[in-house]
C-alpha positions, 0 to 999 in steps of 0.5 A, spaced: 238 348 960 238 343 954 244 345 950 242 346 943 243 340 938 250 341 933 252 337 927 259 335 931 255 334 938 255 327 941 249 325 938 251 326 930 258 326 930 259 318 929 254 318 923 258 325 920 264 321 921 262 315 917 259 319 912 265 323 911 269 317 910 264 315 905 264 321 901 272 320 901 272 314 897 267 317 891 271 324 891 278 320 891 276 315 886 273 321 881 278 326 882 284 322 881 281 318 875 280 325 872 287 327 874 291 322 870 287 321 864 293 324 860 297 318 863 292 313 861 291 316 854 299 315 853 299 308 856 293 305 853 292 309 847 285 309 843 284 317 845 277 317 842 275 312 848 279 316 853 272 320 855 269 313 857 274 312 862 270 317 866 263 317 863 262 309 863 263 309 871 258 315 871 253 312 867 253 305 871 253 309 877 247 313 875 243 307 874 245 304 880 243 309 885 236 308 883 237 300 885 240 303 891 234 308 893 229 302 895 234 298 898 236 304 903 229 305 904 228 298 906 234 295 908 238 301 911 244 305 910 249 301 914 247 294 910 247 298 903 254 301 905 257 294 907 255 291 900 257 297 896 264 298 899 266 291 899 264 291 891 268 297 890 274 294 893 274 288 889 272 292 882 278 297 884 283 291 883 280 289 876 280 296 874 288 297 876 289 290 872 286 292 865 290 291 860 287 295 854 283 301 854 276 297 852 278 292 858 279 298 862 272 301 860 269 295 862 272 294 869 270 302 870 263 300 868 262 295 873 266 299 878 260 304 877 255 300 880 258 300 887 260 307 886 253 309 885 251 305 892 256 308 896 254 315 893 246 314 895 248 312 902 252 318 903 246 323 901 241 318 904 244 318 910 244 325 911 237 325 910 235 320 915 240 321 921 241 329 921 235 334 922 233 339 917 236 345 921 243 342 920 242 339 913 245 345 910 251 345 914 252 337 913 252 338 906 257 343 907 261 339 911 261 333 906 263 338 900 269 340 904 271 333 904 271 334 896 275 340 897 280 336 901 281 331 896 281 336 891 288 337 894 290 330 896 287 326 890 291 329 885 297 330 889 296 322 891 295 321 884 301 325 881 306 321 887 303 314 885 304 316 877 311 318 879 313 312 883 309 307 879 303 308 874 296 310 873 294 303 875 296 305 883 291 310 884 286 305 883 289 300 888 289 306 893 282 305 893 283 299 897 285 302 903 281 308 903 275 304 902 277 299 908 278 305 913 271 307 911 268 301 912 271 300 919 268 307 921 261 306 918 260 298 919 257 300 926 256 307 926 251 308 920 244 309 922 241 302 920 241 299 927 234 298 931 234 304 936 239 308 933 234 311 927 228 309 925 229 303 920 224 305 915 217 306 914 217 304 907 211 299 904 212 292 905 216 289 899 220 295 898 226 290 897 224 288 891 227 292 885 223 294 879 227 290 874 223 292 868 223 299 870 231 299 871 232 296 864 228 301 861 232 307 865 238 304 863 236 304 855 234 311 856 240 313 859 245 310 854 240 313 849 241 320 852 249 319 852 249 317 844 246 324 843 253 326 844 256 322 838 259 325 832 255 320 827 248 323 825 245 316 824 247 315 831 244 321 834 238 320 830 237 313 833 239 315 840 233 320 840 228 315 837 230 310 842 230 315 848 223 318 846 220 311 846 224 309 852 221 315 856 214 313 853 214 306 855 217 308 862 211 313 864 206 307 861 210 302 866 211 306 872 203 308 872 201 301 873 206 298 878 206 300 886 213 301 887 217 303 880 224 304 880 223 311 879 217 314 882 214 320 877 212 325 882 220 325 885 221 327 878 216 332 876 212 334 882 212 342 883 216 342 889 222 338 886 222 339 879 226 346 879 231 344 884 233 338 879 233 342 873 238 347 876 242 342 879 243 338 873 244 345 868 250 347 873 253 340 873 253 339 866 256 345 865 261 345 870 263 338 871 263 337 863 268 343 862 272 341 868 273 334 866 278 335 860 282 341 863 288 336 865 288 334 858 288 341 856 293 343 861 298 337 859 296 337 851 295 345 849 299 348 855 305 343 855 305 343 862 308 337 866 303 331 869 303 334 876 301 340 874 296 337 869 293 333 875 293 339 880 289 343 875 282 339 877 283 342 884 281 349 882 273 347 881 274 343 887 276 349 892 271 353 889 265 348 890 267 347 897 267 355 898 260 355 895 258 349 899 260 353 905 257 360 902 250 356 901 250 353 908 251 360 911 246 364 907 241 359 908 241 361 916 238 367 913 235 366 907 230 361 904 234 356 900 230 358 894 233 365 894 240 362 895 239 358 889 238 364 885 245 367 888 248 361 886 245 361 879 248 369 878 255 366 880 255 360 876 253 363 869 258 369 869 263 364 871 262 359 865 262 365 860 269 367 864 272 360 863 270 360 855 273 367 854 279 365 858 280 359 854 278 362 847 283 368 848 289 363 851 289 367 857 295 365 862 294 359 866 293 363 873 287 366 870 284 360 867 285 357 874 281 363 877 275 362 872 274 355 874 275 357 882 269 362 880 265 357 877 266 352 882 263 357 887 257 357 883 256 349 882 257 348 890 252 353 892 247 351 887 248 343 888 248 344 896 242 348 897 238 343 892 240 337 896 238 340 902 231 343 899 229 336 897 230 333 903 227 338 907 221 337 902 220 329 903 218 324 908 223 320 911 220 313 908 222 316 901 228 319 903 232 313 899 228 313 893 228 321 893 235 322 894 236 316 889 232 320 883 236 326 885 243 323 884 241 319 878 239 326 875 245 329 877 249 324 875 246 323 868 247 331 867 254 331 869 255 324 864 252 328 858 256 334 860 263 330 860 261 326 854 259 333 850 265 337 852 269 331 850 265 330 843 266 337 841 273 338 843 275 331 839 270 333 833 274 339 832 281 336 832 278 330 828 276 335 823 282 340 823 287 334 823 284 328 821 287 324 826 284 324 833 289 319 836 295 324 834 293 327 841 297 321 844 303 324 842 302 331 846 301 327 852 308 323 852 313 325 856 318 325 850 313 328 844 316 326 837 313 329 831 307 333 832 302 334 826 302 341 824 296 345 827 294 339 832 295 344 838 291 349 835 286 344 834 285 341 841 285 348 844 280 351 839 276 345 840 276 345 848 274 353 847 268 351 843 266 346 848 267 351 854 262 356 850 257 350 849 258 349 857 256 356 858 250 356 854 248 350 858 250 354 865 245 360 862 239 355 864 240 355 871 238 362 871 231 361 869 230 355 873 233 358 879 228 364 879 222 359 878 224 355 884 224 362 888 217 364 885 214 357 887 218 356 893 216 363 896 208 361 895 209 354 898 215 355 904 215 359 910 221 363 912 225 359 917 
């Protein structure tokens, strides 16, 4: 009698080990950088630019995943990871050596290019190497890495800051990436006889340069909509509209566009994209400034602020495992609805807890709750998408979905930061004064600064809750359309 196929059996264990090591790179880099934002602001100043330390890396990685998608489809997962991993190590050194905030942001922009390639490899690797029945558990396992790194990342960051400085957290990327490269060098599905290399059309290695430029312009224009200056917002909206029209025109006229329109707006994909985008913009957006809030408003230590990002990560991991268990019994479309009715009330609870200055343990509980909703929706969505596409398009589809997810959380982070700092600027007239709150030995803090920062973050959290509300109608639409199209497993 043949033993049933399992995720950690001899057939899939080597690939899963490699994919987990890859996710460890991305999760450590993201969580550790967010955890030490207060220290970066205290050291380099230019508080108005501080959110760009996170958003610029996400912005460039979003564009990079589109370029990596067709490369994965044609060159394979393993070769793509080798190139992206080595580039990520080199740029980590450049980031650590940045002498100023503008230089740091520029270095993070380059780092994001290789981070995008790494993330595309991780998601496409599951679609290529893992059978559909095991994919929900594979995504749950991947999310567990985020949970583990949610503890380890901030802990490592706090330790490195205590004994050295924030620069050390980026140097730590080098051994982490080296280990991942060592594990994945020969185990990822790229060799003849391991996994089908690709059935992508001939010439798929060529990157649609025009389309990539247009998508970059659209992405940057979308991010400019979070600016406080009306002229910038109007110009950004006009640029984005023109870019979208041009890209639609261009994509219909070439055989291999960088972003295939059906991967965005086809009925079987559209609601999955929108549900994940809404919950990520809301959840990751409000979570990104939690360390700044804990350090600046609640006046907690650097270590406590660093560990605050753990809350959503723990919830996210729990949500991913909940998703995998529920998908054994229910359709993925139904599980997405469950995630939405978890995420929206949780986002409201976060806004209420911050607005009422609830005790930090209560605030942390609301972030864990929100993380459960985020993890349930995003893990379910990733499995649904991969089960609805062909192997030959797995890289491009994952690239498109990862692009949309990254854009949504980038805009979410930028919007939360813009709202928070706009309130501070309106109330105090000096955003740079926030730097004083982040110091270990604060001097004369302007009157009302702490209240302004608290009220700004509460306002931003309320806006995030409004965004989370969109998950409910999109998830129910997914459920209705999926019931007509997908048989119950």
